[in-house]
Each structure stands twice: as C-alpha cells, then as structure tokens.
N, C-alpha and C positions, 0 to 999 in steps of 0.2 A: 327493716327495723329502723326506727328513727335514730338519727345520730344524737349522741349525748351533747350536753352543753359544751361550748368551746372552752378549753382551758385558758386561763389568763395568760397574756403575753408578758413574760417576765424577762427583764434585762438586768444582768448582774449589777449591783451598786458600783462596782469598780469600773464599769464601762461608761464613758463620757456621754453627755447629752448630745442630741443632734446639732450639727452646725446650723446657724440661722440661714434660711434661704428666702428669696423673694417669693411672695405669694403664699406664705405659710398660713395666712389668716383669711384667705379668699373663701367666701361662702358661695355655694352653688345651690340652685333649687332642686327639689326632689319632686318626681311626678306624683308621689303620694301625699305631697303637701309639706310646707315648711322648707327650711334650708339647713345645710350642714357644711362644716368646713371641708373643703375639697381635699381628698386624700390622693395626692399625686404618686401613683405607684407604676409609673412608666418611665423611670429614669434611664432605662436602656435605650430608649428612643431619643429623649432629650431631657437632661437634668435641669431643674430650676437653677437660676443664677444664685450663687452665694450672695448673701447680703453684703459681705465684704467686697466682692467683685463689683456689685452694683454701686456701692458707695465710692469705690476707687474710680470707676468710670464717670460717675456724676461729678466728682471733684475735678477730674481732668477735662471734661467736656468743654467748659468755657475757654480753655487754653488750646483747643484743637487747632492745628494748622497743617499746611502741606509739608510733607517730609522731603528731605534731601534737596539740596541746592537752594532752598529758600533762605533769603538773607534776613528776614524779619525774626523778631524775638520768638514769636509763637511757632514759627517753622523750625527754628533751631531747638526749641524746647521739645517739640513733637518728634523731631528726628532723634534726639537723645533718648526720649522715652521709648520710641520704636526699637532702637538698637539695644537699649538696656533690656527691653522685653525679650529680645532674641537671646541675649546672654542668660537671662533668668530661666528661660525655658530650656536652654541647652544644659544649664546646671541641674535643673529638675530631672532631665533625662540622663544625666551623667555622661554627656557626649565626650568623644575623644577630642583632643586639641585641634585636629585638622578636619573635623567633621563640618559639614555645612548644615544650617538650619534654615529651611525655606518656609515662610508663612504662606499658607494656601487658604482655600475656602472651607475645607472639610477633609475627612479621611478619604472619601471618594475622590476628591480633587487631588490629594497627595498621591494616591496610588495610580491614578491616571497619568500624573506627571512622571512618576517613575517608569510607567509603562512606555511613555513616549521617549524615555532616555535610555532604553535598553540597547546594548550594542548589537550590531548585526549578527544574526545567527543565534541569538540567545534563546534558550528554551526555558519556559516557566513551568514550575511544578506547584500545584495547588490542590488541597483537599476539597472534595465536594461539600464539605461541611462549612465552608466559609460564607460569610455575608457577601451579598452580591457586589459590594464595593471592592472586595478583595478577589472575588471569583471572576468577574467579567472584564476588567480593563485590559487584560493581557491578550484577549482574542484578536485585537487589531495589531498586536505587536509582533506576532510570529507564532512559533510552535508552543502549544500548551499541553501539558499532561495533567489530566484531572485524576486525582487519586481517590479511591473509595474511602468511605468513612471508616475509621478504625474503631475497634472495640475497646481499646485501652491506650494509654500513653505509650507504652512499650511497643504496641503494634504500629502506632503512628510512626515512631522512629524507624522501626524495621522496614516498613513499607517505603518510607522516603529513601532510606539507604539503598534498597534494592532498585528503586526507580532511577536514582541518580547514577548508580554503578552501571546500569544497563543502557543509559542513553547513548544514542548513536545518531550523529557524530558526538564525540565527547568534547563539546565546545562549551562556551559560556552558558551558565545556568543561573536561574534565580528561583528561590523558594519563597512563597508567600504563605504566612501562617498567622492565625489569630492568637492573641494571648489569653483571651477568655471568650467563650462562646456567647454570642448575643442571644442564643436560644436556650441553652441549658445553664449558662453561667460557669461551666466547668473550665478549669485552668488547663492550658495545654503545656506540654513539656518543651518550652521554648529553648532553654539552654541546650538540651539534648538534641533538638532538631537543628539548632545552629551548629553544633559540633559535627553532626552528620553531614550537613551541607558543606561545611568547610573541608571536611575530610575528603569530599569528592569534588573539590574545586568549584563549588557553587557559592553563591551569595544568598543572603536571606533578608527579607523585609518582614517586620513585625507589625501586624495590624493591632495596635494597642487601644483602639477606640473604647473597648469595654474593660480593658485592663487598667489603663492609666488613672481613671477616677477612683479605683478601689485598692490598688496595690502599687508599690514603688516600681518604676521601670528604669533599669540601668542598662544603657547601651553597652557599657563596658562589661558588666557582670554577665549579662545574657549573651554577650558577644554576637549581637546582631549587626548587620551592615546598615540597615535603615529601620526607622520606626515612624509610624504614621498614627495620628490621632486627631480628634475633633474637639474644638472648644465647647460645642453645645452639649457634649456628654460629660465634660469636665467642669460643669457648673459655670460656664462662661459662654452663654448662647448669643454670641455677637458676630457670627458669620465668619469665623476663622478656624483654620486647622494648621497642622504642622507636618512637614516631612523633614526628618533629620537623619544624617548619616554620611556615608562615604561621598567625597566630593568628586571623584574622578568621572564617574558615569554622568553625573549632572553637569560637570564642566565641559564635557566633550559633546553633549547633546545639543541639538538646536533648541533655542528657547521654547518653553512650553507655550508662551504667548509672545508674539512679537509686538513691540511698542516701546514707548518711553519708559525709562527706568532700566529696562533690560539692555538697551543699547548704550555703548560707551562712545562710539563715534559713528557718524553717518555722513557720507560724502558722495556727491555726484561724480560719475565717471565720464570720460570723454565721449563714450558711446551713448551717453544719455541715461545709463542705468544708475544704480545706487550700490555703493559698497557700505557694509555695516560691520563694525567691530563690536562684538557682544561682551558684556561683563563676564568674568570668570568666577565671581562670587555668587552668593545666593540671589543677588539682584538679577542675575541672568534669567531666573524663572519667576520674577515678581514684577512683570511689566504692568504699567498703569499705576494709578494712585493706590497705595496699599491701604488695607483696612487697619489703620493705626489703633482704633478703639478695640477692634477684635483681638489684635496682638496683645495689647495692654491688658485686656480682660483675661486672656489665657495666662499671662504672666502673674496677674493677681491671684488667680485660682491656684496656680502652682505654689505660690508662696503660702497661701492659706492652708492648703492640704499638707504641705511640708511642716508648717508650724503646728498643725493639729496632731500630726504624727500618724503615719499609716498603720502602725501596730494597733493603736487605740481605735482607729476607724475600722480596721478589719475585724477586731475583736467584737465591736458593737454590731457590725454587719453580720458576722457569723451568728450572733445571738438572734438576730431578726430572722435569718434563714431557718434556724432551728425552730423558732416560734411558729413559722408558717408550716413547716413539715410536721412538727409534733402536733400542732393544732388541728391538722387535717388527717393525721395518721389513722384515725378510726373511722374515716369516711371512705368506704371502699369504692365509691363511684368516682373519686378523684384519683387520676393517675398522672404522676409527674414524669416528664420526659428526661431521659439521661442517655448519654453516649458511653460514658466510662463507669456507670454505676451510681447508685444513690449516695454512696459515701465519698464520692470523688470531691476533692477540694473545689470550691466554686466561689464566685463573687455573688452579689445580691441580685441574681437573675434566676427565675424559676418559671418554666413553662409546663402547662398541664392541660389535660382534657377531662371532661366530666361526662360519664356515661349518661346517655339519654338526652344530652343537650348539644345543640349546635354552638360552637364556641363564640360566634358573633352574637348570638342571642344572649348567651351568658354574660359576655362583656357588657352588652347594652344594659342588662338588668343591674349589674354592679354599678354602672354609672348613674342610671336614671333613678334607682331606688335607694342607693346607698351613698352616692357622691364619691365613688371610687373610680379613678382613671387607670385602667390597665390597657393592654393591647391584645388584639386577636388577629389571626391570620397565619401567614407563613413567614413573617418577620424578615423579609428580604433574604431568606435563606431557604428557598423552596426545596432544593434537593435534600437538605438535611432534615427539615421538618417532615417531609413525605416519608423519608426513611424511618424516622423515629415513630411515625404513626402507622408504619406497615404498608404504606401506599407505593405507587409506582413513581420512582424518582424521575422518570422521564415524562410524567404527565404535565399537561400545559395549563391546568386550571389556575384561576387567579386567586389572589389573597381575598380574605373576607367573604368568601362565598357563603350566603346564608342558608343554602339548601340543607335539608336534613341529610346527614351522612357525609357532608363535605369534609375534605381533609383540611382542617385548620385547628389551631390551638389557642390557648390563652396564655399570656405572659404577664407575670407580676415582677416588678423590679424596683429596687430601692437603693439608697446610698447614704451619704453622710448627713443629709438633711431630713431623713425620714423619721417622724415621731413614732413611738411605740403604739400610740393610739390608732394610727392609721393601719398598722399591721394587725392590731387586734380587731379593728372594724372589718378588715378584709377577711380574716379567718371566720369571724361571726357571720358575715354576709354569705360566704361560700357555703357554710353549713346550713344556713337558713334556706338558701335557694335550692340546695340539694334536697333538703327535707320537705319544704313546703311549696316549692315552685315559685315562679314570678308572681308578683301581686298585680302586675299591669299587663296589658296586651301590647304586643309588638308587631310591627310590619316591616317589610323590606322596601327601602327607598334608595334607588341608585346603588344597589348592591350592598347596602348596610342595613342592619337591624336598628330600628328607632322606635321610641314609644308611639303607640297608636292613640290618636286624639280621642278615640271612642271610650277610653278609660280602663277601668280595672278588669283583670282577668276573671 
C-alpha cells in the first residue's frame, strides 16, 4: 500500500533558528537534472564549521606564529592564544583545578594517548558497542575485557559492576564508555557507570565525541577521570582533538611522541648517550609544533555553543528527531535501530534499514537524486551494528558492501546548524524512494554504489 504524503516538519516557534554554518548555501548537481542546496545530514561523521569559528580562524590567521619560546610579537600572541584556548576548553568541560588538558589530533588520537599511558598491569573494560576509536586502542596496552551489548542503561551498569568485582588480579583498571552512541544516538548512563567504576577502584574515560556537540559535558558532575573528543564533530574541523583529566597517569607515562616541546632538558652523557628530562605538564604529550589554529577553533566552538545555550540547542534537536521518526512512522519498510528502545533519550543521530534495499544503494540515491548526504555501512562500530541487525558479531565483512542482503545500515545525523528544510527533504525522499524506487540506475565501483552513466532506471 503506498505511503501517504509526508507530514510537514514543524519545529515549535519557541525553538531557536539553526546556528550559521559554513557551506549552508552550497549547491550540488542532481543526476536527474538541475541543482539543489546540499543537505548535510552526516554530522555524526564530521559537522560543518560554525560560521563563527571560521570567522575567528580567518581573523587570527594573519597573526599566526610559532608558539612557546618565540621572542617575536606574533609568537607571543600565538602562545597566549594557544594557552587561552586550553583554559577555554577546560572551562567548557568543567575540569578540576589539577586536571591536565592535552591538545591532540582527534578522539582516536586522545584514546590512543591514554592507552599508551596506562600503568603496568592495568585491565581495560569496554562494551562491544563502542566506536572503534574507543574499542581498539587498548589491545596493545594489556588485558582487555569486552562486555556484551546491554539491553538497557541499568543492565550496562550491572554488567560493569559484576565485571569489575570479578577481575583477577584486583589491580588497576580503566573503563572506557561513550556518552552518546554514534550509531543510535542513545545517551549512556555515564554518571552511574562512573560511580560503579570508582566503587570498584577503577577509573573511567568518557568518549564524548558524539556527546559534546549536543549536550553539556561536565567532568566534575559526571565524575569521570578523563574525557576525549574531536574538533571536527564540534563544528571545528581543523584537525584537533582533546584529552582532559587526571594528570598522574599522563605525568608518569613516557611521552606519547618524543621530540621538541615535550622535552625540558636534553644533554649528552659521558658514554655518548643522551639524557632527557621531560615536561610534567600537558606539553609532555604535545611534542612538535602544535596545531594552534585547531586548538583556537575548538575554543571558538566551545564559546559559541555555550553562548547559544545547550538547553535551546537540545530542544531544537529533539524536535528534529521527532520530525524524522513521526514523518516515517507509517512507512513499515523503515526500521530504526535501537539498543535501549525507541523512546530512549538520544542526540541527533538515527540509524535505520529499509526492507528490500541495500543500504549503500539507498544512500547513493539520496545523494544523487535529492542532494542529501547521509552515511551508510557499519559506522566504525561493526560489532554493534551487526548485533542490531541480527547478524554475526564475529563476522569480518567490510563496511559499505553493496551486495543484496549485506549487513549495513543508513545513518542520518544533524545538529545545531541543520535547517528544518533539510530534514523535511530527507523525510520526503525516504518516502518517495520506498514508494516509487530509484529514478536512476546505479552500479558498484570500488565497493560503492554510484550513479550509472547509462541513465534512468
């Protein structure tokens, strides 16, 4: 039975307009002819830069200089800007007074840094539901216990408590957990998991890559030991990330990278070798010339989001999530993926499958025929997506497989810069594709579905 016309996407008048982002007026070609304003609905992978961030970076760029130890005016200005950015981000995260904040390249880089700083004998506990950036770094560091996907927040806390209590030997331990799933958008019980970790003598690191752009993150309130996130998901795609938290493990570890900036003193020994004294501050893990523009961009984004107000941003985002779910509620072929249930609190991330469609083909049609950018595949969370799709969590298939019946899904994600029209176009496009099929032929090129030059279907 054909699906009815899509209901209009309505956002309450009390909810603020989207924040201006770079690229909001970019036009892209359609295979069916003409152009349309690009609908960027892949925020969970990389969010567009806020216009405010871009303007701040452009204003600073002519004054760029080397940081730390430079005697020139631009070097001193850049050093002040870099260290002020560190303080701004620490304030955004509500860090403790004695916490360290290290600028890194990304969330992945941050968690690999922490993995390299684990004390000897440390056991890591991580749910199989994590993004690979949080799932994989610990394998080189020592013992890792992978916990099964829970069915509810309460089950997650219970499973962690039992695993921590049963560890043998009962030595140092670290829990790594996401704040919001990059697959389902669901919020995890971070505060409760932190309490469970501390009750059993463990520490906890929060992967806030998907949480920080959508909700306030307070290190003190959540009582986490570390937090990691990326600038490119926080509307600051300039190659920087953050690891912030307890200083002791970082101070006692060998520098993540050896080189200038991390070293305090270097001297030759009588035997011809070299003695090195390393910094005990964040500089210990920031060897080389730092990404000043990336750090400044993150700080600018933190200020912009704080000034906009997370309550208003979350209210608007919740309205967009409802618009998608309600707009597709009467399309039985569309099935949303969820770990904790459809009504679980979430950020603006939704993954789904469409009966009768390969997800790579469906995503290609959304792009080529409607100018909508989404993501398809396993979203760097292979065990979780396979579990949600009822597949073998131990299977080794790759992302984006175009074959019929391949286990992959489609993800739509949005945030502070998403216009209502983009969400309305997405809902309309999904309904039309389900009802009428693709208007164009597609083929597989290097594992991806792309429009076939031969033309219409």
